[in-house]
KEKE-3310 file (N, C-alpha, C; in steps of 0.2 Angstrom, whole numbers, plus 5000, padded with zeros to 4 digits):
npx = (5608:5622:5620:5626:5624:5628:5626:5617:5624:5630:5628:5618:5606:5603:5600:5588:5581:5577:5573:5560:5555:5553:5542:5534:5531:5526:5515:5508:5509:5498:5488:5484:5481:5469:5460:5460:5456:5442:5435:5435:5428:5415:5413:5408:5400:5390:5387:5384:5369:5366:5365:5354:5346:5343:5339:5328:5320:5320:5314:5303:5298:5288:5279:5264:5255:5241:5232:5235:5230:5221:5206:5192:5175:5167:5173:5180:5189:5200:5202:5191:5175:5161:5146:5128:5112:5104:5112:5122:5137:5147:5141:5137:5137:5126:5122:5124:5123:5131:5148:5158:5172:5182:5194:5203:5210:5211:5217:5221:5218:5211:5203:5194:5188:5183:5172:5163:5158:5155:5148:5136:5128:5133:5129:5114:5112:5117:5107:5097:5100:5107:5120:5135:5143:5160:5171:5187:5197:5215:5231:5242:5246:5253:5267:5263:5260:5266:5272:5263:5257:5245:5234:5234:5231:5216:5209:5213:5202:5191:5190:5188:5176:5168:5169:5163:5152:5143:5132:5138:5145:5148:5143:5152:5162:5160:5160:5174:5179:5172:5178:5191:5209:5222:5233:5252:5249:5250:5237:5221:5218:5220:5209:5200:5197:5190:5179:5172:5169:5159:5150:5144:5135:5143:5146:5154:5161:5166:5174:5183:5191:5198:5211:5218:5221:5220:5217:5227:5235:5231:5225:5240:5242:5233:5234:5248:5244:5235:5245:5252:5244:5243:5235:5242:5239:5226:5209:5206:5194:5186:5176:5166:5177:5186:5195:5190:5189:5185:5181:5178:5177:5169:5152:5140:5147:5151:5144:5133:5143:5143:5128:5127:5137:5128:5124:5133:5145:5150:5148:5158:5170:5175:5180:5193:5209:5212:5221:5226:5226:5225:5227:5216:5211:5222:5225:5231)
npy = (5161:5161:5163:5174:5172:5166:5148:5143:5139:5125:5129:5138:5134:5126:5134:5140:5131:5127:5140:5139:5128:5134:5143:5136:5130:5140:5144:5131:5133:5143:5139:5126:5136:5145:5134:5132:5141:5141:5131:5131:5144:5138:5129:5139:5145:5134:5132:5143:5142:5131:5136:5146:5140:5133:5142:5146:5134:5134:5148:5142:5135:5128:5138:5132:5127:5135:5126:5115:5114:5108:5114:5124:5120:5126:5136:5149:5148:5157:5157:5163:5168:5164:5172:5166:5174:5169:5170:5161:5152:5148:5145:5144:5156:5166:5169:5186:5194:5207:5204:5206:5207:5204:5208:5204:5204:5197:5204:5217:5235:5245:5237:5232:5245:5246:5237:5241:5254:5248:5235:5233:5239:5229:5218:5219:5221:5207:5200:5207:5200:5207:5208:5196:5192:5191:5183:5184:5179:5185:5183:5196:5200:5194:5194:5205:5201:5198:5186:5176:5174:5179:5182:5172:5161:5165:5167:5154:5146:5154:5149:5134:5136:5141:5128:5119:5123:5132:5141:5150:5157:5171:5177:5173:5179:5193:5193:5191:5204:5211:5209:5211:5211:5223:5229:5225:5215:5203:5195:5188:5172:5155:5148:5157:5162:5153:5151:5164:5160:5149:5159:5164:5152:5143:5125:5117:5103:5106:5119:5115:5108:5117:5120:5108:5115:5113:5119:5130:5131:5133:5146:5154:5148:5156:5168:5172:5168:5182:5191:5191:5194:5207:5212:5221:5226:5227:5234:5227:5230:5222:5225:5218:5210:5222:5234:5244:5262:5272:5280:5270:5275:5284:5287:5276:5278:5264:5256:5263:5262:5248:5245:5253:5246:5237:5223:5219:5213:5196:5183:5177:5182:5183:5170:5169:5175:5192:5203:5214:5225:5236:5244:5250:5265:5272:5258:5244)
npz = (4969:4980:4997:5011:5024:5041:5044:5058:5074:5084:5097:5096:5090:5101:5110:5104:5104:5118:5120:5113:5120:5130:5128:5126:5139:5145:5139:5141:5156:5155:5149:5156:5170:5167:5164:5175:5182:5176:5182:5195:5194:5188:5200:5209:5204:5203:5218:5223:5216:5222:5235:5233:5230:5242:5251:5245:5248:5263:5266:5260:5268:5281:5279:5272:5258:5254:5243:5250:5264:5277:5277:5282:5280:5267:5263:5253:5237:5238:5253:5261:5273:5269:5272:5274:5269:5279:5288:5292:5292:5277:5266:5249:5237:5231:5214:5205:5217:5228:5231:5246:5253:5266:5275:5290:5306:5323:5333:5327:5333:5324:5315:5325:5326:5313:5313:5324:5318:5303:5306:5309:5297:5287:5292:5291:5276:5270:5278:5270:5259:5248:5249:5249:5262:5265:5276:5280:5289:5297:5299:5303:5314:5323:5330:5338:5353:5362:5360:5359:5348:5347:5335:5326:5335:5338:5326:5321:5330:5326:5314:5317:5323:5312:5304:5312:5319:5311:5312:5322:5318:5315:5326:5336:5329:5331:5344:5348:5345:5353:5365:5363:5365:5371:5358:5357:5369:5379:5374:5373:5383:5378:5385:5388:5377:5372:5381:5377:5366:5372:5375:5365:5362:5356:5359:5373:5368:5355:5357:5366:5355:5351:5354:5347:5337:5323:5312:5311:5301:5288:5292:5293:5280:5274:5277:5269:5255:5257:5258:5246:5238:5240:5251:5263:5276:5288:5292:5277:5262:5251:5237:5224:5220:5220:5229:5241:5239:5248:5262:5275:5289:5289:5290:5286:5273:5266:5267:5256:5244:5242:5240:5229:5220:5215:5207:5199:5198:5197:5210:5208:5209:5223:5226:5218:5222:5223:5211:5218:5231:5246:5259:5270:5277:5289:5292:5302)
capx = (5615:5624:5619:5631:5622:5631:5622:5616:5631:5625:5624:5613:5602:5601:5597:5583:5576:5577:5567:5556:5553:5550:5539:5528:5529:5522:5509:5504:5503:5495:5480:5482:5478:5464:5456:5457:5451:5434:5434:5434:5421:5408:5411:5406:5392:5385:5386:5377:5365:5363:5362:5349:5340:5341:5336:5319:5318:5322:5312:5295:5297:5284:5273:5260:5252:5234:5230:5236:5230:5215:5201:5185:5171:5162:5179:5181:5198:5205:5201:5185:5172:5157:5138:5122:5107:5103:5118:5127:5145:5150:5137:5136:5138:5123:5125:5120:5125:5138:5152:5161:5178:5185:5201:5203:5215:5208:5222:5220:5213:5208:5197:5187:5184:5178:5167:5158:5156:5151:5146:5127:5127:5135:5123:5108:5115:5119:5102:5092:5102:5108:5128:5138:5148:5166:5176:5196:5203:5223:5234:5246:5251:5257:5271:5261:5255:5271:5277:5257:5254:5235:5229:5234:5225:5211:5208:5211:5198:5186:5190:5184:5167:5165:5167:5159:5146:5144:5127:5137:5152:5146:5141:5160:5167:5159:5160:5179:5180:5168:5183:5198:5214:5226:5238:5255:5249:5247:5231:5216:5220:5216:5204:5199:5193:5184:5173:5169:5164:5154:5144:5137:5131:5146:5147:5161:5163:5168:5178:5188:5195:5203:5219:5222:5226:5216:5217:5233:5242:5225:5229:5244:5244:5228:5239:5253:5240:5232:5250:5256:5238:5242:5235:5246:5237:5220:5205:5205:5189:5184:5169:5167:5185:5190:5198:5185:5194:5183:5182:5174:5176:5162:5146:5137:5151:5155:5136:5130:5146:5141:5124:5130:5140:5123:5124:5139:5151:5147:5152:5166:5174:5178:5181:5199:5211:5213:5228:5229:5225:5227:5226:5212:5213:5225:5224:5238)
capy = (5165:5159:5169:5173:5171:5162:5143:5142:5134:5121:5133:5144:5129:5125:5140:5142:5125:5129:5146:5139:5125:5138:5146:5130:5128:5145:5143:5127:5133:5149:5136:5127:5143:5146:5129:5130:5149:5139:5125:5137:5148:5136:5128:5144:5145:5129:5132:5150:5140:5125:5142:5148:5132:5130:5148:5147:5130:5135:5151:5142:5130:5133:5140:5127:5131:5136:5120:5108:5110:5105:5121:5123:5117:5130:5141:5151:5146:5162:5158:5167:5162:5167:5170:5168:5181:5167:5171:5153:5153:5142:5144:5145:5162:5167:5173:5194:5197:5211:5201:5210:5203:5210:5204:5208:5203:5200:5209:5223:5238:5248:5232:5233:5252:5245:5233:5246:5257:5245:5229:5233:5239:5224:5212:5221:5221:5199:5197:5207:5197:5212:5206:5193:5197:5185:5186:5181:5180:5183:5184:5200:5205:5189:5200:5212:5197:5195:5178:5172:5172:5177:5181:5165:5156:5169:5166:5147:5147:5157:5146:5129:5138:5140:5122:5115:5126:5137:5146:5153:5161:5178:5179:5174:5183:5198:5193:5191:5211:5215:5208:5212:5212:5228:5226:5224:5213:5194:5194:5183:5167:5150:5147:5164:5162:5147:5155:5169:5156:5146:5162:5164:5147:5136:5119:5114:5099:5111:5122:5109:5106:5123:5118:5105:5118:5109:5125:5133:5129:5135:5153:5154:5150:5161:5177:5170:5171:5187:5196:5190:5198:5213:5213:5223:5230:5226:5230:5227:5229:5222:5224:5213:5209:5228:5239:5250:5263:5276:5281:5267:5279:5291:5284:5274:5277:5260:5254:5264:5258:5241:5247:5256:5242:5233:5215:5224:5207:5190:5181:5173:5189:5182:5162:5168:5180:5198:5204:5220:5227:5243:5245:5256:5272:5268:5250:5240)
capz = (4969:4987:5003:5014:5031:5044:5047:5065:5076:5088:5103:5092:5090:5109:5114:5102:5105:5126:5120:5111:5125:5138:5128:5126:5145:5149:5134:5142:5161:5155:5148:5163:5174:5164:5166:5184:5184:5175:5185:5200:5194:5189:5206:5213:5201:5206:5224:5222:5215:5226:5239:5232:5231:5250:5253:5244:5251:5269:5265:5260:5275:5288:5273:5268:5251:5255:5241:5253:5270:5278:5278:5285:5275:5265:5263:5247:5237:5241:5262:5265:5274:5266:5278:5268:5272:5287:5294:5293:5285:5273:5260:5243:5236:5224:5206:5207:5223:5228:5235:5249:5255:5272:5278:5298:5311:5328:5336:5325:5334:5318:5315:5331:5326:5307:5317:5328:5313:5297:5306:5308:5288:5284:5294:5286:5269:5271:5277:5263:5250:5245:5247:5253:5267:5265:5282:5281:5298:5293:5307:5301:5322:5329:5332:5344:5358:5365:5357:5361:5343:5348:5331:5323:5339:5339:5320:5319:5335:5321:5308:5321:5324:5305:5302:5317:5322:5307:5312:5324:5317:5315:5332:5339:5328:5334:5353:5347:5345:5358:5370:5359:5371:5367:5356:5362:5375:5377:5372:5377:5384:5375:5390:5386:5370:5373:5385:5373:5359:5374:5379:5360:5361:5356:5364:5375:5364:5350:5360:5367:5350:5347:5355:5341:5329:5314:5306:5311:5294:5285:5293:5288:5273:5270:5277:5266:5252:5257:5256:5239:5233:5241:5258:5269:5282:5290:5288:5270:5260:5241:5234:5219:5218:5218:5235:5242:5241:5250:5269:5279:5294:5288:5292:5278:5264:5264:5264:5250:5240:5241:5237:5221:5217:5214:5204:5193:5197:5199:5216:5206:5212:5228:5222:5216:5225:5219:5211:5222:5238:5248:5265:5273:5282:5298:5294:5306)
cpx = (5615:5624:5627:5630:5626:5625:5624:5622:5624:5623:5617:5608:5599:5597:5590:5576:5575:5570:5560:5550:5549:5543:5531:5524:5524:5516:5507:5502:5498:5486:5480:5479:5470:5459:5455:5453:5441:5432:5431:5427:5414:5407:5406:5400:5387:5383:5382:5372:5360:5361:5355:5342:5338:5339:5330:5316:5317:5315:5305:5294:5292:5277:5269:5258:5244:5230:5231:5235:5224:5212:5196:5180:5166:5167:5179:5189:5200:5204:5197:5182:5165:5151:5132:5119:5104:5108:5121:5133:5146:5145:5136:5135:5135:5127:5119:5120:5132:5143:5157:5166:5182:5187:5203:5208:5211:5211:5222:5214:5208:5201:5192:5184:5179:5171:5161:5155:5152:5146:5140:5126:5129:5132:5116:5108:5117:5113:5097:5093:5106:5116:5129:5142:5156:5170:5183:5199:5208:5225:5242:5248:5252:5262:5269:5257:5259:5274:5270:5254:5244:5232:5228:5230:5217:5208:5207:5204:5189:5184:5185:5178:5165:5164:5162:5152:5145:5138:5130:5144:5151:5145:5149:5163:5167:5159:5168:5181:5179:5175:5191:5202:5217:5231:5246:5255:5250:5242:5227:5220:5216:5209:5199:5193:5187:5179:5170:5165:5158:5148:5141:5133:5135:5146:5155:5163:5165:5174:5184:5193:5199:5210:5222:5224:5225:5218:5222:5236:5237:5225:5233:5244:5238:5233:5244:5249:5238:5238:5253:5249:5239:5239:5238:5244:5229:5216:5206:5199:5190:5180:5168:5172:5187:5191:5193:5190:5190:5185:5178:5173:5169:5156:5142:5141:5151:5147:5133:5137:5144:5134:5123:5133:5133:5125:5130:5143:5147:5149:5157:5171:5177:5181:5189:5203:5213:5220:5232:5224:5226:5225:5220:5214:5216:5225:5231:5240)
cpy = (5163:5165:5168:5175:5165:5155:5145:5138:5130:5125:5137:5140:5125:5129:5143:5136:5125:5137:5144:5133:5128:5142:5142:5127:5133:5146:5137:5128:5139:5145:5132:5131:5143:5140:5130:5138:5145:5135:5130:5140:5145:5132:5131:5144:5140:5129:5137:5147:5134:5130:5143:5143:5131:5137:5148:5141:5132:5143:5151:5138:5133:5137:5136:5131:5130:5129:5115:5108:5109:5113:5121:5122:5124:5136:5143:5148:5150:5164:5163:5163:5165:5165:5171:5172:5176:5167:5164:5155:5145:5142:5147:5152:5162:5171:5181:5197:5202:5206:5206:5206:5207:5206:5208:5203:5203:5203:5217:5230:5242:5243:5230:5240:5250:5241:5236:5250:5253:5239:5228:5231:5233:5218:5213:5221:5213:5199:5201:5203:5202:5210:5201:5193:5189:5189:5181:5184:5179:5185:5187:5203:5199:5191:5204:5208:5193:5189:5173:5167:5173:5179:5175:5159:5160:5166:5157:5146:5148:5151:5138:5129:5138:5135:5118:5118:5133:5143:5153:5157:5167:5180:5180:5179:5191:5200:5193:5200:5213:5215:5209:5214:5219:5225:5229:5221:5206:5191:5189:5176:5160:5149:5152:5165:5158:5147:5160:5165:5153:5152:5165:5157:5142:5130:5118:5109:5101:5115:5120:5107:5112:5124:5113:5108:5115:5114:5133:5135:5133:5143:5156:5155:5154:5169:5178:5172:5178:5193:5195:5193:5204:5217:5215:5226:5225:5232:5233:5226:5229:5222:5220:5213:5218:5231:5242:5257:5272:5276:5277:5272:5284:5284:5280:5275:5270:5256:5257:5263:5254:5241:5248:5251:5237:5225:5215:5216:5202:5187:5178:5177:5187:5173:5161:5175:5184:5198:5208:5223:5233:5243:5251:5260:5269:5262:5248:5237)
cpz = (4977:4991:5008:5022:5036:5047:5055:5068:5081:5095:5101:5093:5097:5111:5111:5103:5113:5124:5116:5116:5130:5136:5128:5134:5147:5146:5138:5152:5161:5153:5155:5169:5172:5163:5174:5188:5181:5177:5192:5201:5192:5195:5210:5209:5204:5212:5224:5221:5219:5234:5239:5231:5237:5253:5252:5245:5259:5271:5264:5266:5281:5284:5269:5261:5254:5250:5245:5259:5270:5279:5281:5281:5274:5262:5253:5245:5238:5249:5263:5267:5273:5271:5271:5272:5279:5292:5296:5288:5282:5267:5255:5242:5230:5219:5210:5211:5223:5232:5237:5254:5261:5275:5286:5301:5316:5334:5335:5328:5329:5316:5320:5329:5320:5310:5318:5323:5307:5301:5306:5302:5287:5286:5291:5279:5265:5270:5273:5258:5245:5245:5251:5256:5267:5270:5280:5285:5296:5301:5305:5309:5326:5334:5338:5349:5363:5366:5357:5355:5343:5342:5326:5328:5339:5331:5317:5326:5329:5315:5309:5320:5316:5303:5306:5318:5318:5308:5318:5325:5318:5322:5337:5335:5330:5341:5354:5348:5349:5364:5369:5363:5367:5363:5359:5368:5374:5374:5376:5376:5381:5379:5390:5381:5368:5377:5382:5367:5364:5376:5373:5360:5358:5359:5366:5371:5357:5351:5364:5364:5347:5348:5352:5337:5322:5311:5306:5303:5289:5285:5291:5281:5270:5273:5272:5260:5252:5255:5251:5235:5236:5246:5264:5275:5283:5294:5281:5266:5252:5241:5227:5217:5218:5227:5235:5244:5245:5258:5273:5286:5292:5289:5285:5271:5262:5262:5255:5246:5237:5238:5230:5219:5212:5213:5199:5192:5199:5207:5215:5209:5217:5230:5222:5220:5220:5217:5215:5227:5242:5254:5269:5277:5289:5298:5298:5301)
residu = (UNK:UNK:UNK:UNK:UNK:UNK:UNK:UNK:UNK:UNK:UNK:UNK:UNK:UNK:UNK:UNK:UNK:UNK:UNK:UNK:UNK:UNK:UNK:UNK:UNK:UNK:UNK:UNK:UNK:UNK:UNK:UNK:UNK:UNK:UNK:UNK:UNK:UNK:UNK:UNK:UNK:UNK:UNK:UNK:UNK:UNK:UNK:UNK:UNK:UNK:UNK:UNK:UNK:UNK:UNK:UNK:UNK:UNK:UNK:UNK:UNK:UNK:UNK:UNK:UNK:UNK:UNK:UNK:UNK:UNK:UNK:UNK:UNK:UNK:UNK:UNK:UNK:UNK:UNK:UNK:UNK:UNK:UNK:UNK:UNK:UNK:UNK:UNK:UNK:UNK:UNK:UNK:UNK:UNK:UNK:UNK:UNK:UNK:UNK:UNK:UNK:UNK:UNK:UNK:UNK:UNK:UNK:UNK:UNK:UNK:UNK:UNK:UNK:UNK:UNK:UNK:UNK:UNK:UNK:UNK:UNK:UNK:UNK:UNK:UNK:UNK:UNK:UNK:UNK:UNK:UNK:UNK:UNK:UNK:UNK:UNK:UNK:UNK:UNK:UNK:UNK:UNK:UNK:UNK:UNK:UNK:UNK:UNK:UNK:UNK:UNK:UNK:UNK:UNK:UNK:UNK:UNK:UNK:UNK:UNK:UNK:UNK:UNK:UNK:UNK:UNK:UNK:UNK:UNK:UNK:UNK:UNK:UNK:UNK:UNK:UNK:UNK:UNK:UNK:UNK:UNK:UNK:UNK:UNK:UNK:UNK:UNK:UNK:UNK:UNK:UNK:UNK:UNK:UNK:UNK:UNK:UNK:UNK:UNK:UNK:UNK:UNK:UNK:UNK:UNK:UNK:UNK:UNK:UNK:UNK:UNK:UNK:UNK:UNK:UNK:UNK:UNK:UNK:UNK:UNK:UNK:UNK:UNK:UNK:UNK:UNK:UNK:UNK:UNK:UNK:UNK:UNK:UNK:UNK:UNK:UNK:UNK:UNK:UNK:UNK:UNK:UNK:UNK:UNK:UNK:UNK:UNK:UNK:UNK:UNK:UNK:UNK:UNK:UNK:UNK:UNK:UNK:UNK:UNK:UNK:UNK:UNK:UNK:UNK:UNK:UNK:UNK:UNK:UNK:UNK:UNK:UNK:UNK:UNK:UNK:UNK:UNK:UNK:UNK:UNK:UNK:UNK:UNK:UNK)
# end
């Protein structure tokens, strides 16, 4: 049946073609806009990823890995200096003894108080073979020495003595605390540190190497490692790998806890960093 619909005129067909062409152009434009958005977004994402990598690299620069730096002879894997029953540093930790890890900073006044309160007890337990005391000289208070980095300088000097004259490490550690400078001062000079070492018998041939800074990177890495494993303050004490939760400021309490621990954990507790730690009371 024939229809009465009029045929589109030439003008109608032209207008329709123009409208279709316009629609195609608009769609193409939208596709181009979406493509540019995707490209820009992708570029931003790539730049962000690059920025993250740069930040990580910069953040890690200057912080050497503990396993990649020169370390004193006889230290444990978690940067501890074990003291044998004969008082010599770097001795292997025997099986079956209590392992006490002690984290201190030579600028920390609370560490000085800890030494006065507990030093004799720790020495006695060590000499009796009841416990192995593992010293961790770290440097969390460099910012409290007026830019001289006293904590690092003192700890690195201690590391040199542990490496070169291990029989005198303990005496030097005790002497540094006995001559401890006040926090927020410039600390002791390198010459004064050398004099203290010589005062306990370390020969000048050893003290002359303090300035070489051979173990500065080790101190830095040890401090970073301790921080990663929860040591946020000093002194921090661990007994067989577990944080001492008592009050070391009470006479005899720390000694009693060490004796009570007996041989319940092997010396291996000191060979790897503990996963957690809590600063002792009034820790710096």
